[in-house]
C-alpha positions as protocol buffer text, in pm:
chain_id: "A"
residue {
  index: 1
  type: UNK
  ca { x: 6129 y: 17430 z: 8238 }
}
residue {
  index: 2
  type: UNK
  ca { x: 6477 y: 17399 z: 8346 }
}
residue {
  index: 3
  type: UNK
  ca { x: 6379 y: 17465 z: 8698 }
}
residue {
  index: 4
  type: UNK
  ca { x: 6093 y: 17220 z: 8688 }
}
residue {
  index: 5
  type: UNK
  ca { x: 6327 y: 16955 z: 8542 }
}
residue {
  index: 6
  type: UNK
  ca { x: 6576 y: 17012 z: 8823 }
}
residue {
  index: 7
  type: UNK
  ca { x: 6294 y: 17005 z: 9073 }
}
residue {
  index: 8
  type: UNK
  ca { x: 6157 y: 16678 z: 8931 }
}
residue {
  index: 9
  type: UNK
  ca { x: 6499 y: 16516 z: 8931 }
}
residue {
  index: 10
  type: UNK
  ca { x: 6553 y: 16626 z: 9286 }
}
residue {
  index: 11
  type: UNK
  ca { x: 6215 y: 16486 z: 9396 }
}
residue {
  index: 12
  type: UNK
  ca { x: 6275 y: 16162 z: 9211 }
}
residue {
  index: 13
  type: UNK
  ca { x: 6618 y: 16121 z: 9374 }
}
residue {
  index: 14
  type: UNK
  ca { x: 6471 y: 16192 z: 9717 }
}
residue {
  index: 15
  type: UNK
  ca { x: 6194 y: 15937 z: 9657 }
}
residue {
  index: 16
  type: UNK
  ca { x: 6448 y: 15676 z: 9560 }
}
residue {
  index: 17
  type: UNK
  ca { x: 6662 y: 15748 z: 9860 }
}
residue {
  index: 18
  type: UNK
  ca { x: 6373 y: 15748 z: 10103 }
}
residue {
  index: 19
  type: UNK
  ca { x: 6214 y: 15425 z: 9974 }
}
residue {
  index: 20
  type: UNK
  ca { x: 6517 y: 15210 z: 9916 }
}
residue {
  index: 21
  type: UNK
  ca { x: 6829 y: 15145 z: 10114 }
}
residue {
  index: 22
  type: UNK
  ca { x: 6656 y: 15100 z: 10442 }
}
residue {
  index: 23
  type: UNK
  ca { x: 6734 y: 14734 z: 10465 }
}
residue {
  index: 24
  type: UNK
  ca { x: 6681 y: 14578 z: 10802 }
}
residue {
  index: 25
  type: UNK
  ca { x: 6974 y: 14367 z: 10891 }
}
residue {
  index: 26
  type: UNK
  ca { x: 6921 y: 14087 z: 11130 }
}
residue {
  index: 27
  type: UNK
  ca { x: 7191 y: 14054 z: 11383 }
}
residue {
  index: 28
  type: UNK
  ca { x: 7361 y: 13725 z: 11351 }
}
residue {
  index: 29
  type: UNK
  ca { x: 7374 y: 13575 z: 11690 }
}
residue {
  index: 30
  type: UNK
  ca { x: 7587 y: 13289 z: 11806 }
}
residue {
  index: 31
  type: UNK
  ca { x: 7449 y: 13078 z: 12080 }
}
residue {
  index: 32
  type: UNK
  ca { x: 7511 y: 12738 z: 12219 }
}
residue {
  index: 33
  type: UNK
  ca { x: 7348 y: 12551 z: 12493 }
}
residue {
  index: 34
  type: UNK
  ca { x: 7566 y: 12553 z: 12796 }
}
residue {
  index: 35
  type: UNK
  ca { x: 7563 y: 12227 z: 12976 }
}
residue {
  index: 36
  type: UNK
  ca { x: 7609 y: 12217 z: 13345 }
}
residue {
  index: 37
  type: UNK
  ca { x: 7971 y: 12152 z: 13430 }
}
residue {
  index: 38
  type: UNK
  ca { x: 8029 y: 11787 z: 13490 }
}
residue {
  index: 39
  type: UNK
  ca { x: 8270 y: 11669 z: 13746 }
}
residue {
  index: 40
  type: UNK
  ca { x: 8488 y: 11412 z: 13584 }
}
residue {
  index: 41
  type: UNK
  ca { x: 8478 y: 11087 z: 13762 }
}
residue {
  index: 42
  type: UNK
  ca { x: 8800 y: 10923 z: 13672 }
}
residue {
  index: 43
  type: UNK
  ca { x: 8752 y: 10572 z: 13782 }
}
residue {
  index: 44
  type: UNK
  ca { x: 9061 y: 10387 z: 13688 }
}
residue {
  index: 45
  type: UNK
  ca { x: 8973 y: 10084 z: 13490 }
}
residue {
  index: 46
  type: UNK
  ca { x: 9140 y: 9777 z: 13617 }
}
residue {
  index: 47
  type: UNK
  ca { x: 9413 y: 9688 z: 13381 }
}
residue {
  index: 48
  type: UNK
  ca { x: 9303 y: 9369 z: 13217 }
}
residue {
  index: 49
  type: UNK
  ca { x: 9594 y: 9132 z: 13196 }
}
residue {
  index: 50
  type: UNK
  ca { x: 9591 y: 8842 z: 12957 }
}
residue {
  index: 51
  type: UNK
  ca { x: 9569 y: 8505 z: 13131 }
}
residue {
  index: 52
  type: UNK
  ca { x: 9933 y: 8426 z: 13045 }
}
residue {
  index: 53
  type: UNK
  ca { x: 10047 y: 8730 z: 13247 }
}
residue {
  index: 54
  type: UNK
  ca { x: 9799 y: 8698 z: 13533 }
}
residue {
  index: 55
  type: UNK
  ca { x: 9930 y: 8569 z: 13865 }
}
residue {
  index: 56
  type: UNK
  ca { x: 9740 y: 8290 z: 14040 }
}
residue {
  index: 57
  type: UNK
  ca { x: 9942 y: 8123 z: 14311 }
}
residue {
  index: 58
  type: UNK
  ca { x: 9646 y: 7954 z: 14478 }
}
residue {
  index: 59
  type: UNK
  ca { x: 9503 y: 7716 z: 14219 }
}
residue {
  index: 60
  type: UNK
  ca { x: 9651 y: 7368 z: 14196 }
}
residue {
  index: 61
  type: UNK
  ca { x: 9460 y: 7283 z: 13881 }
}
residue {
  index: 62
  type: UNK
  ca { x: 9284 y: 6958 z: 13805 }
}
residue {
  index: 63
  type: UNK
  ca { x: 9473 y: 6633 z: 13793 }
}
residue {
  index: 64
  type: UNK
  ca { x: 9680 y: 6381 z: 13982 }
}
residue {
  index: 65
  type: UNK
  ca { x: 9923 y: 6629 z: 14142 }
}
residue {
  index: 66
  type: UNK
  ca { x: 9802 y: 6772 z: 14470 }
}
residue {
  index: 67
  type: UNK
  ca { x: 10133 y: 6859 z: 14633 }
}
residue {
  index: 68
  type: UNK
  ca { x: 10484 y: 6938 z: 14508 }
}
residue {
  index: 69
  type: UNK
  ca { x: 10774 y: 7031 z: 14734 }
}
residue {
  index: 70
  type: UNK
  ca { x: 11047 y: 7235 z: 14571 }
}
residue {
  index: 71
  type: UNK
  ca { x: 11388 y: 7239 z: 14733 }
}
residue {
  index: 72
  type: UNK
  ca { x: 11554 y: 7576 z: 14784 }
}
residue {
  index: 73
  type: UNK
  ca { x: 11834 y: 7471 z: 14548 }
}
residue {
  index: 74
  type: UNK
  ca { x: 11776 y: 7361 z: 14193 }
}
residue {
  index: 75
  type: UNK
  ca { x: 11855 y: 6996 z: 14123 }
}
residue {
  index: 76
  type: UNK
  ca { x: 12076 y: 7046 z: 13819 }
}
residue {
  index: 77
  type: UNK
  ca { x: 12068 y: 6681 z: 13711 }
}
residue {
  index: 78
  type: UNK
  ca { x: 11688 y: 6684 z: 13712 }
}
residue {
  index: 79
  type: UNK
  ca { x: 11685 y: 7024 z: 13535 }
}
residue {
  index: 80
  type: UNK
  ca { x: 11913 y: 6888 z: 13260 }
}
residue {
  index: 81
  type: UNK
  ca { x: 11679 y: 6590 z: 13212 }
}
residue {
  index: 82
  type: UNK
  ca { x: 11387 y: 6834 z: 13200 }
}
residue {
  index: 83
  type: UNK
  ca { x: 11567 y: 7046 z: 12943 }
}
residue {
  index: 84
  type: UNK
  ca { x: 11612 y: 6745 z: 12717 }
}
residue {
  index: 85
  type: UNK
  ca { x: 11246 y: 6647 z: 12753 }
}
residue {
  index: 86
  type: UNK
  ca { x: 11139 y: 7007 z: 12688 }
}
residue {
  index: 87
  type: UNK
  ca { x: 11354 y: 7033 z: 12373 }
}
residue {
  index: 88
  type: UNK
  ca { x: 11223 y: 6702 z: 12244 }
}
residue {
  index: 89
  type: UNK
  ca { x: 10855 y: 6731 z: 12334 }
}
residue {
  index: 90
  type: UNK
  ca { x: 10763 y: 7095 z: 12387 }
}
residue {
  index: 91
  type: UNK
  ca { x: 10953 y: 7323 z: 12146 }
}
residue {
  index: 92
  type: UNK
  ca { x: 10707 y: 7259 z: 11864 }
}
residue {
  index: 93
  type: UNK
  ca { x: 10464 y: 7488 z: 12047 }
}
residue {
  index: 94
  type: UNK
  ca { x: 10661 y: 7669 z: 12320 }
}
residue {
  index: 95
  type: UNK
  ca { x: 10959 y: 7902 z: 12317 }
}
residue {
  index: 96
  type: UNK
  ca { x: 11138 y: 7947 z: 12648 }
}
residue {
  index: 97
  type: UNK
  ca { x: 11119 y: 8327 z: 12657 }
}
residue {
  index: 98
  type: UNK
  ca { x: 10850 y: 8437 z: 12413 }
}
residue {
  index: 99
  type: UNK
  ca { x: 10491 y: 8372 z: 12322 }
}
residue {
  index: 100
  type: UNK
  ca { x: 10457 y: 8124 z: 12037 }
}
residue {
  index: 101
  type: UNK
  ca { x: 10173 y: 7879 z: 11978 }
}
residue {
  index: 102
  type: UNK
  ca { x: 10167 y: 7829 z: 12354 }
}
residue {
  index: 103
  type: UNK
  ca { x: 10283 y: 8051 z: 12642 }
}
residue {
  index: 104
  type: UNK
  ca { x: 10649 y: 8095 z: 12735 }
}
residue {
  index: 105
  type: UNK
  ca { x: 10749 y: 7898 z: 13044 }
}
residue {
  index: 106
  type: UNK
  ca { x: 11000 y: 8160 z: 13163 }
}
residue {
  index: 107
  type: UNK
  ca { x: 10885 y: 8284 z: 13503 }
}
residue {
  index: 108
  type: UNK
  ca { x: 10590 y: 8044 z: 13511 }
}
residue {
  index: 109
  type: UNK
  ca { x: 10651 y: 7957 z: 13875 }
}
residue {
  index: 110
  type: UNK
  ca { x: 10613 y: 8324 z: 13963 }
}
residue {
  index: 111
  type: UNK
  ca { x: 10260 y: 8313 z: 13816 }
}
residue {
  index: 112
  type: UNK
  ca { x: 10140 y: 7955 z: 13884 }
}
residue {
  index: 113
  type: UNK
  ca { x: 10176 y: 7694 z: 14154 }
}
residue {
  index: 114
  type: UNK
  ca { x: 10406 y: 7396 z: 14080 }
}
residue {
  index: 115
  type: UNK
  ca { x: 10102 y: 7168 z: 14112 }
}
residue {
  index: 116
  type: UNK
  ca { x: 9912 y: 7365 z: 13848 }
}
residue {
  index: 117
  type: UNK
  ca { x: 10207 y: 7349 z: 13607 }
}
residue {
  index: 118
  type: UNK
  ca { x: 10252 y: 6975 z: 13652 }
}
residue {
  index: 119
  type: UNK
  ca { x: 9879 y: 6909 z: 13617 }
}
residue {
  index: 120
  type: UNK
  ca { x: 9881 y: 7111 z: 13294 }
}
residue {
  index: 121
  type: UNK
  ca { x: 10174 y: 6903 z: 13164 }
}
residue {
  index: 122
  type: UNK
  ca { x: 10025 y: 6569 z: 13270 }
}
residue {
  index: 123
  type: UNK
  ca { x: 9656 y: 6634 z: 13220 }
}
residue {
  index: 124
  type: UNK
  ca { x: 9599 y: 6910 z: 12959 }
}
residue {
  index: 125
  type: UNK
  ca { x: 9260 y: 6785 z: 12835 }
}
residue {
  index: 126
  type: UNK
  ca { x: 9096 y: 6779 z: 13177 }
}
residue {
  index: 127
  type: UNK
  ca { x: 9264 y: 7108 z: 13275 }
}
residue {
  index: 128
  type: UNK
  ca { x: 9117 y: 7282 z: 12968 }
}
residue {
  index: 129
  type: UNK
  ca { x: 8774 y: 7136 z: 13041 }
}
residue {
  index: 130
  type: UNK
  ca { x: 8761 y: 7202 z: 13416 }
}
residue {
  index: 131
  type: UNK
  ca { x: 9015 y: 7471 z: 13514 }
}
residue {
  index: 132
  type: UNK
  ca { x: 8900 y: 7830 z: 13453 }
}
residue {
  index: 133
  type: UNK
  ca { x: 9250 y: 7967 z: 13398 }
}
residue {
  index: 134
  type: UNK
  ca { x: 9338 y: 7689 z: 13153 }
}
residue {
  index: 135
  type: UNK
  ca { x: 9019 y: 7769 z: 12959 }
}
residue {
  index: 136
  type: UNK
  ca { x: 9119 y: 8137 z: 12941 }
}
residue {
  index: 137
  type: UNK
  ca { x: 9469 y: 8042 z: 12825 }
}
residue {
  index: 138
  type: UNK
  ca { x: 9315 y: 7827 z: 12554 }
}
residue {
  index: 139
  type: UNK
  ca { x: 9120 y: 8130 z: 12429 }
}
residue {
  index: 140
  type: UNK
  ca { x: 9425 y: 8358 z: 12451 }
}
residue {
  index: 141
  type: UNK
  ca { x: 9625 y: 8119 z: 12239 }
}
residue {
  index: 142
  type: UNK
  ca { x: 9363 y: 8098 z: 11962 }
}
residue {
  index: 143
  type: UNK
  ca { x: 9201 y: 7776 z: 12076 }
}
residue {
  index: 144
  type: UNK
  ca { x: 9519 y: 7574 z: 12032 }
}
residue {
  index: 145
  type: UNK
  ca { x: 9493 y: 7307 z: 12301 }
}
residue {
  index: 146
  type: UNK
  ca { x: 9806 y: 7169 z: 12461 }
}
residue {
  index: 147
  type: UNK
  ca { x: 9885 y: 6823 z: 12333 }
}
residue {
  index: 148
  type: UNK
  ca { x: 9912 y: 6548 z: 12590 }
}
residue {
  index: 149
  type: UNK
  ca { x: 10270 y: 6424 z: 12558 }
}
residue {
  index: 150
  type: UNK
  ca { x: 10198 y: 6130 z: 12791 }
}
residue {
  index: 151
  type: UNK
  ca { x: 10485 y: 6218 z: 13021 }
}
residue {
  index: 152
  type: UNK
  ca { x: 10529 y: 6037 z: 13350 }
}
residue {
  index: 153
  type: UNK
  ca { x: 10517 y: 6226 z: 13679 }
}
residue {
  index: 154
  type: UNK
  ca { x: 10896 y: 6193 z: 13705 }
}
residue {
  index: 155
  type: UNK
  ca { x: 10941 y: 6346 z: 13358 }
}
residue {
  index: 156
  type: UNK
  ca { x: 10694 y: 6624 z: 13433 }
}
residue {
  index: 157
  type: UNK
  ca { x: 10877 y: 6698 z: 13758 }
}
residue {
  index: 158
  type: UNK
  ca { x: 11206 y: 6717 z: 13563 }
}
residue {
  index: 159
  type: UNK
  ca { x: 11048 y: 6965 z: 13319 }
}
residue {
  index: 160
  type: UNK
  ca { x: 10922 y: 7168 z: 13616 }
}
residue {
  index: 161
  type: UNK
  ca { x: 11276 y: 7172 z: 13756 }
}
residue {
  index: 162
  type: UNK
  ca { x: 11403 y: 7294 z: 13418 }
}
residue {
  index: 163
  type: UNK
  ca { x: 11142 y: 7575 z: 13426 }
}
residue {
  index: 164
  type: UNK
  ca { x: 11300 y: 7689 z: 13754 }
}
residue {
  index: 165
  type: UNK
  ca { x: 11624 y: 7758 z: 13565 }
}
residue {
  index: 166
  type: UNK
  ca { x: 11463 y: 7983 z: 13307 }
}
């Protein structure tokens, strides 16, 4: 009986071993879809400058001024008169060297023609309605239109001469 008990235990153990433990393991595979190598086309985007920084030395704007001749030397008397007019009429919206409600006039003659500047001073409503650059400036400066200060051409020319000193 002892022998048959040992034999039975041995057979039972072998049956357990042979039936169980043979677990099929699936191989975990890692795959990803390879895309064909793309050649990078690095097209440089044109740097979009705001209208206040853009240079346009061709447009004369819309208004009464069609030609302005600037002397090589600055007329200091006229520039002083222009400075006084600017301080009195323009500083509510403009700062000489930084953006405020309106654009800074420093370096304006490097970006605009003298005719355009004077037409903007003398005729801001028509400029904003008909001149593309003036329309863009209006949008850049939050739709704040330039007020017409009703300056004369002589006063506007003095302010232009003052801008040359900035």
